FIPA-917398 format. One line per field, with one value per residue (C-alpha): y negated, x, z; residue in three letters; residue number from 1. Coordinates in steps of 0.2 Angstrom, whole numbers. Layout:
py	[Y_...]
px	[X_...]
pz	[Z_...]
code	[ALA_...]
pos	[NUM_...]
This chain:
py	[-343_-351_-341_-349_-358_-356_-369_-373_-390_-397_-411_-406_-399_-384_-369_-363_-352_-359_-342_-352_-366_-370_-366_-383_-395_-395_-385_-378_-385_-376_-379_-368_-362_-347_-349_-366_-375_-383_-399_-409_-423_-427_-438_-450_-452_-460_-462_-454_-437_-430_-417_-410_-397_-393_-382_-381_-374_-374_-384_-396_-403_-409_-413_-419_-424_-417_-436_-437_-452_-440_-434_-446_-445_-436_-452_-457_-442_-441_-457_-455_-438_-449_-461_-447_-442_-423_-409_-397_-380_-366_-363_-381_-381_-398_-417_-416_-436_-453_-461_-476_-476_-478_-495_-502_-518_-534_-545_-564_-567_-586_-585_-598_-612_-621_-623_-630_-635_-650_-643_-631_-637_-620_-627_-640_-644_-654_-651_-663_-656_-663_-655_-645_-626_-620_-600_-592_-577_-567_-556_-541_-546_-543_-560_-560_-575_-580_-588_-597_-600_-612_-624_-627_-623_-619_-609_-591_-579_-588_-602_-613_-622_-639_-634_-637_-658_-654_-651_-663_-657_-668_-654_-644_-632_-626_-616_-606_-611_-616_-601_-603_-588_-589_-588_-595_-610_-621_-610_-595_-584_-579_-564_-560_-543_-540_-527_-529_-542_-538_-548_-556_-549_-564_-573_-584_-589_-608_-620_-637_-651_-659_-645_-624_-621_-624_-639_-650_-635_-633_-647_-641_-631_-613_-602_-585_-579_-558_-546_-540_-522_-515_-504_-520_-534_-536_-549_-553_-567_-556_-539_-524_-530_-524_-533_-519_-527_-532_-545_-555_-575_-584_-599_-590_-601_-612_-632_-642_-653_-669_-669_-658_-669_-684_-675_-669_-685_-695_-682_-679_-698_-701_-688_-695_-713_-704_-697_-680_-672_-675_-679_-691_-692_-693_-695_-697_-678_-676_-662_-663_-678_-686_-683_-686_-697_-712_-718_-702_-707_-701_-702_-709_-691_-677_-667_-659_-640_-638_-639_-622_-631_-620_-619_-605_-612_-610_-599_-586_-571_-555_-546_-550_-538_-526_-518_-533_-543_-562_-570_-589_-603_-611_-630_-630_-623_-610_-611_-617_-603_-600_-594_-597_-598_-577_-571_-556_-552_-562_-563_-567_-588_-591_-600_-606_-613_-602_-581_-573_-584_-577_-579_-564_-557_-558_-545_-550_-543_-559_-554_-567_-564_-575_-589_-584_-598_-603_-588_-588_-608_-606_-590_-572_-557_-538_-524_-506_-500_-511_-520_-502_-500_-514_-509_-507_-489_-496_-513_-527_-538_-553_-562_-580_-591_-610_-616_-627_-638_-654_-669_-662_-664_-650_-654_-653_-659_-675_-687_-686_-697_-689_-693_-680_-666_-671_-673_-654_-637_-628_-633_-625_-614_-618_-607_-614_-619_-599_-594_-606_-597_-577_-584_-594_-577_-567_-576_-572_-555_-554_-563_-554_-535_-537_-548_-560_-581_-591_-596_-580_-572_-586_-581_-566_-570_-579_-562_-548_-556_-557_-570_-560_-567_-557_-566_-580_-579_-577_-595_-606_-593_-590_-575_-574_-561_-560_-542_-539_-525_-512_-503_-518_-512_-502_-491]
px	[266_256_255_270_261_274_279_292_299_304_309_327_328_334_329_342_346_344_359_368_370_387_379_368_381_372_370_357_346_340_321_303_297_300_305_313_318_334_328_340_335_346_357_351_335_342_361_367_365_350_348_337_322_305_293_275_262_244_241_261_272_289_305_320_333_351_364_376_360_351_332_324_301_292_282_298_303_285_290_303_299_284_295_306_292_291_279_273_265_257_251_252_235_237_242_263_262_253_247_247_264_262_267_268_257_268_251_250_235_227_216_203_209_195_179_175_188_188_199_206_223_220_204_196_181_185_196_213_228_240_231_249_249_244_256_261_262_271_261_256_252_236_231_218_207_199_183_167_149_145_139_150_135_131_118_113_99_90_93_74_71_71_88_91_88_110_115_127_128_146_153_147_158_174_190_200_218_227_238_255_258_274_282_266_265_252_249_247_232_229_220_213_205_193_200_189_178_170_155_152_138_127_121_109_93_89_75_83_76_78_89_85_77_56_61_49_38_46_49_50_68_63_76_78_93_99_107_124_131_139_123_110_105_86_76_63_61_58_48_48_62_80_94_108_126_135_143_157_165_152_166_184_194_212_218_214_228_230_221_208_202_203_191_180_177_176_160_153_153_142_130_126_124_110_101_108_113_131_137_153_167_160_175_165_167_178_195_212_207_225_220_201_194_190_208_216_230_214_198_191_196_192_181_165_166_144_148_155_169_183_198_182_173_158_151_139_140_135_145_162_161_174_185_183_198_194_205_208_218_233_231_244_260_257_241_233_221_208_192_176_157_154_137_132_118_111_100_106_98_101_85_82_100_111_110_114_127_139_158_168_187_191_207_211_226_232_245_252_246_260_255_238_232_233_217_209_203_187_186_183_180_186_177_171_155_154_140_129_132_120_107_93_84_65_60_46_50_41_41_42_41_43_26_19_5_2_4_21_36_50_61_76_71_64_81_77_64_55_35_34_43_26_12_18_13_25_43_57_69_68_79_77_58_57_67_55_39_44_53_36_25_37_35_15_19_30_13_0_10_18_12_26_23_29_43_47_45_55_67_68_68_86_92_85_78_89_86_92_91_79_81_85_81_61_58_50_47_64_61_69_64_63_67_65_76_58_72_73_56_57_44]
pz	[-271_-286_-304_-318_-336_-348_-362_-374_-380_-397_-404_-399_-383_-375_-365_-354_-340_-324_-319_-332_-328_-339_-355_-352_-343_-329_-309_-300_-288_-274_-280_-270_-288_-295_-315_-322_-339_-341_-352_-364_-373_-388_-389_-403_-395_-380_-384_-370_-363_-352_-343_-332_-322_-324_-315_-322_-310_-312_-297_-302_-316_-306_-316_-312_-321_-315_-315_-305_-296_-291_-296_-306_-303_-315_-320_-326_-333_-343_-349_-356_-365_-373_-381_-388_-397_-385_-395_-378_-384_-376_-360_-348_-341_-331_-343_-345_-352_-343_-360_-350_-349_-366_-377_-395_-397_-396_-385_-384_-371_-371_-354_-347_-337_-324_-326_-339_-358_-352_-337_-349_-357_-371_-374_-389_-397_-415_-431_-433_-438_-424_-411_-405_-403_-385_-389_-405_-413_-424_-440_-430_-412_-405_-399_-386_-386_-370_-375_-368_-374_-385_-375_-365_-349_-332_-338_-327_-325_-315_-324_-334_-349_-341_-336_-356_-354_-347_-359_-370_-385_-388_-381_-395_-399_-386_-393_-391_-394_-407_-410_-421_-430_-435_-454_-461_-472_-479_-496_-485_-482_-468_-462_-446_-441_-427_-415_-401_-393_-373_-369_-356_-343_-347_-363_-370_-385_-384_-394_-391_-398_-415_-417_-428_-443_-441_-428_-433_-426_-411_-404_-384_-376_-373_-365_-365_-353_-357_-346_-357_-357_-374_-378_-378_-373_-362_-355_-344_-354_-367_-361_-371_-381_-381_-393_-399_-397_-412_-408_-418_-418_-422_-423_-431_-443_-443_-443_-457_-463_-469_-485_-479_-464_-475_-489_-480_-468_-485_-494_-474_-474_-490_-486_-470_-482_-492_-478_-477_-460_-457_-443_-440_-429_-411_-396_-385_-375_-387_-384_-384_-377_-380_-401_-402_-384_-386_-383_-395_-407_-419_-414_-429_-438_-431_-434_-426_-428_-430_-451_-454_-468_-481_-463_-455_-437_-436_-450_-440_-452_-443_-453_-447_-437_-428_-442_-452_-462_-462_-475_-472_-481_-472_-473_-460_-455_-444_-447_-431_-427_-415_-409_-400_-399_-399_-401_-394_-407_-424_-437_-453_-454_-434_-434_-418_-420_-406_-408_-388_-384_-373_-370_-371_-372_-392_-396_-416_-424_-439_-453_-467_-485_-494_-507_-510_-503_-521_-526_-509_-506_-494_-480_-487_-478_-483_-476_-472_-466_-455_-465_-467_-445_-440_-451_-443_-443_-448_-454_-458_-471_-476_-492_-495_-510_-514_-510_-497_-493_-502_-494_-484_-486_-477_-465_-475_-491_-481_-486_-501_-497_-517_-521_-531_-517_-506_-517_-523_-518_-528_-530_-542_-539_-518_-506_-492_-495_-498_-482_-471_-479_-477_-457_-454_-461_-451_-433_-437_-440_-420_-414_-420_-416_-406_-395_-393_-390_-404_-393_-389_-408_-414_-403_-408_-428_-422_-414_-425_-439_-457_-469_-484_-505_-516_-531_-540_-559_-559_-560_-555_-536_-527_-517_-498_-488_-468_-461_-443_-436_-429_-419_-404_-396_-381_-383]
code	[MET_PRO_THR_VAL_SER_TYR_SER_ARG_PHE_TYR_ASP_GLY_CYS_LEU_GLU_ALA_ASP_LEU_THR_ARG_PRO_SER_THR_CYS_ASN_ALA_ALA_PRO_LEU_GLN_LEU_ASP_GLN_PRO_CYS_PHE_ARG_LEU_LEU_ARG_ILE_MET_GLU_LYS_GLN_HIS_GLY_ALA_PRO_CYS_HIS_GLY_LEU_MET_SER_SER_THR_GLN_SER_ARG_ILE_VAL_LEU_TRP_THR_VAL_LEU_PRO_THR_GLY_ARG_ILE_ARG_MET_LYS_THR_LEU_LEU_SER_LEU_MET_ALA_THR_ALA_GLY_ILE_VAL_LEU_ALA_GLY_ALA_VAL_PRO_LEU_ALA_LEU_ALA_ASP_THR_THR_GLU_VAL_LYS_TRP_GLN_ASN_LYS_VAL_VAL_ILE_GLU_LYS_GLU_GLY_LYS_HIS_CYS_VAL_ASP_ASP_PRO_ASN_CYS_PHE_ASN_ARG_TYR_HIS_PRO_ALA_ILE_PRO_PRO_VAL_SER_SER_ALA_LYS_PRO_GLY_ASP_MET_ILE_THR_PHE_HIS_THR_ARG_ASP_ALA_LEU_ASP_ALA_ASP_LEU_ASN_LEU_THR_SER_VAL_ALA_ASP_ASP_LEU_ALA_ALA_ILE_ASP_LEU_ASN_LEU_VAL_HIS_PRO_MET_THR_GLY_PRO_VAL_HIS_VAL_GLU_GLY_ALA_LYS_ARG_GLY_ASP_VAL_LEU_ALA_ILE_THR_LEU_VAL_ASP_ILE_GLU_PRO_ASP_GLN_TYR_GLY_TYR_THR_VAL_ILE_VAL_PRO_GLY_PHE_GLY_PHE_LEU_ARG_ASP_ILE_TYR_THR_LYS_PRO_HIS_LEU_VAL_ASN_TRP_LYS_LEU_THR_ARG_ASN_HIS_ALA_VAL_SER_GLU_GLN_MET_PRO_GLY_VAL_LYS_VAL_PRO_TYR_GLU_ALA_PHE_MET_GLY_SER_VAL_GLY_VAL_LEU_PRO_GLY_PRO_PRO_GLU_THR_LYS_ALA_TRP_LEU_ALA_ARG_GLU_ALA_ALA_LEU_GLY_LYS_ALA_LYS_GLY_VAL_ALA_LEU_PRO_PRO_GLN_PRO_ILE_GLY_ALA_LEU_PRO_THR_ALA_VAL_CYS_GLY_PRO_GLU_GLY_SER_HIS_LYS_ASP_GLU_CYS_LEU_ARG_THR_ILE_PRO_PRO_ARG_GLU_ASN_GLY_GLY_ASN_MET_ASP_VAL_GLN_GLN_MET_GLN_VAL_GLY_THR_THR_LEU_LEU_LEU_PRO_CYS_PHE_ILE_ASP_GLY_CYS_GLY_LEU_PHE_VAL_GLY_ASP_VAL_HIS_TYR_ALA_GLN_GLY_ASP_GLY_GLU_VAL_SER_GLY_THR_ALA_ILE_GLU_THR_GLY_ALA_VAL_VAL_THR_VAL_ARG_ALA_GLU_ILE_ARG_LYS_GLY_GLN_GLY_ALA_HIS_ILE_THR_SER_PRO_GLU_VAL_GLU_GLY_GLY_SER_GLN_ILE_LYS_ASP_ILE_GLU_PRO_SER_LYS_PHE_TYR_GLN_THR_ILE_GLY_LEU_PRO_ILE_LYS_LYS_ALA_GLY_GLU_VAL_PRO_GLU_GLN_LEU_LYS_TYR_LEU_GLU_SER_GLU_LYS_ILE_LYS_ASP_LEU_GLU_ASN_LEU_SER_GLU_ASP_LEU_THR_LEU_ALA_ALA_ARG_ASP_ALA_LEU_ILE_LYS_MET_ILE_ALA_TYR_ILE_GLN_ARG_GLU_HIS_GLY_LEU_SER_ALA_GLU_GLN_ALA_TYR_ILE_LEU_ALA_SER_VAL_ALA_VAL_ASP_LEU_ARG_VAL_GLY_GLN_VAL_VAL_ASP_VAL_PRO_ASN_TYR_VAL_VAL_THR_ALA_VAL_LEU_ASN_LEU_ASP_VAL_PHE_ASP_LYS]
pos	[1_2_3_4_5_6_7_8_9_10_11_12_13_14_15_16_17_18_19_20_21_22_23_24_25_26_27_28_29_30_31_32_33_34_35_36_37_38_39_40_41_42_43_44_45_46_47_48_49_50_51_52_53_54_55_56_57_58_59_60_61_62_63_64_65_66_67_68_69_70_71_72_73_74_75_76_77_78_79_80_81_82_83_84_85_86_87_88_89_90_91_92_93_94_95_96_97_98_99_100_101_102_103_104_105_106_107_108_109_110_111_112_113_114_115_116_117_118_119_120_121_122_123_124_125_126_127_128_129_130_131_132_133_134_135_136_137_138_139_140_141_142_143_144_145_146_147_148_149_150_151_152_153_154_155_156_157_158_159_160_161_162_163_164_165_166_167_168_169_170_171_172_173_174_175_176_177_178_179_180_181_182_183_184_185_186_187_188_189_190_191_192_193_194_195_196_197_198_199_200_201_202_203_204_205_206_207_208_209_210_211_212_213_214_215_216_217_218_219_220_221_222_223_224_225_226_227_228_229_230_231_232_233_234_235_236_237_238_239_240_241_242_243_244_245_246_247_248_249_250_251_252_253_254_255_256_257_258_259_260_261_262_263_264_265_266_267_268_269_270_271_272_273_274_275_276_277_278_279_280_281_282_283_284_285_286_287_288_289_290_291_292_293_294_295_296_297_298_299_300_301_302_303_304_305_306_307_308_309_310_311_312_313_314_315_316_317_318_319_320_321_322_323_324_325_326_327_328_329_330_331_332_333_334_335_336_337_338_339_340_341_342_343_344_345_346_347_348_349_350_351_352_353_354_355_356_357_358_359_360_361_362_363_364_365_366_367_368_369_370_371_372_373_374_375_376_377_378_379_380_381_382_383_384_385_386_387_388_389_390_391_392_393_394_395_396_397_398_399_400_401_402_403_404_405_406_407_408_409_410_411_412_413_414_415_416_417_418_419_420_421_422_423_424_425_426_427_428_429_430_431_432_433_434_435_436_437_438_439_440_441_442_443_444_445_446_447_448_449_450_451_452_453_454_455_456_457_458_459_460_461_462_463_464_465_466_467_468_469_470_471_472_473_474_475_476_477_478_479_480_481_482_483_484_485_486_487_488_489_490_491]
């Protein structure tokens, strides 16, 4: 006969001797254990009397209720006990509740449908206030977005650089959503706390000709395929390198309102007219088709997703880790929350043009801060130790200055068409040129000391090197540094 372990019930539950059932308003049952407890859960917790029996042994725990309908399964009664908040104390060797059955979260899930964004009614790749919501959520709900990779591509572990020629950049970036947040109004702020990111098993980093910080130097396509876990990323194309898992939402934001759409289109058109880099509306490949496509209702007004703006979007800020809260002003009622373009890991700068790009399952919690849009007019972030947690334990750093060779015009400054810039060897107070100088020096260090090719070093810099401002006062030479996380080298 098994040994019985006794425990006492609290929180309004009574002990009673089975030989005196009248004291418990219950009748005895014939059971195969020598010792029993009679359990009563208070009416105030369940709205009706609940009586039962428990036998507790080292091998099993059995609970019965003494009701007209007969026996209730142990799992059901334990679930009731957990709901009532009953505490068990004493030497019961087995768990008395299955915590999986205890729920408190209200979840809203936006899943992917189809192979690509064009097949998915929950996916879009342009911004406009006319894009309808695909779901709604209440403040405090757990909202889960099933997201796609930034290029909406068919890349896989066997892909090679030549496959990049098939990528259509008009499809960048596929976003999941938008979600209407109930109670949110234009002028409010949406506080979005990142709860979890579950990455896919595959990711990639690429060099696309004509894109990236050093696009004038790296003019040929290059691809690195990564195998991903929640610990690190490894690649056959990057031997000896392990990049730690530090995932975040590369793109997250809200839809613009009509005034914002008009203003942003105007300022970007002016920049393009001045020969700056600006991407005008492009209906080809635009989604949703009914709003932004070639025959769409607003085809000439749909904003591209590549530049970040006051509504958030493609910010690519790696400090927005799990546990941080992103504050976004709402420009339409319901805000129109979206998520996409998850980065498994990225250096500050994302210099090759891509991080470790992957699809993922992202869970956030949204709250409304009423009227705060008067003060918070573009994205801001609240966080704790996350900014320290992603710091390397050891590093190598290069120092960049705004210097160049005479006769050269940096790619980012060509649109100014300035003869002064071409002839100078030193520019005044120029952070872009200082960042370029620091990055070129870092790539040379990685090649020299770690044996990687120039393309490998450029890609490693995109996922594991942080460009940081050193100072902006020591004129004319502002300083930008490049910091390499030496923890990535698996030695």
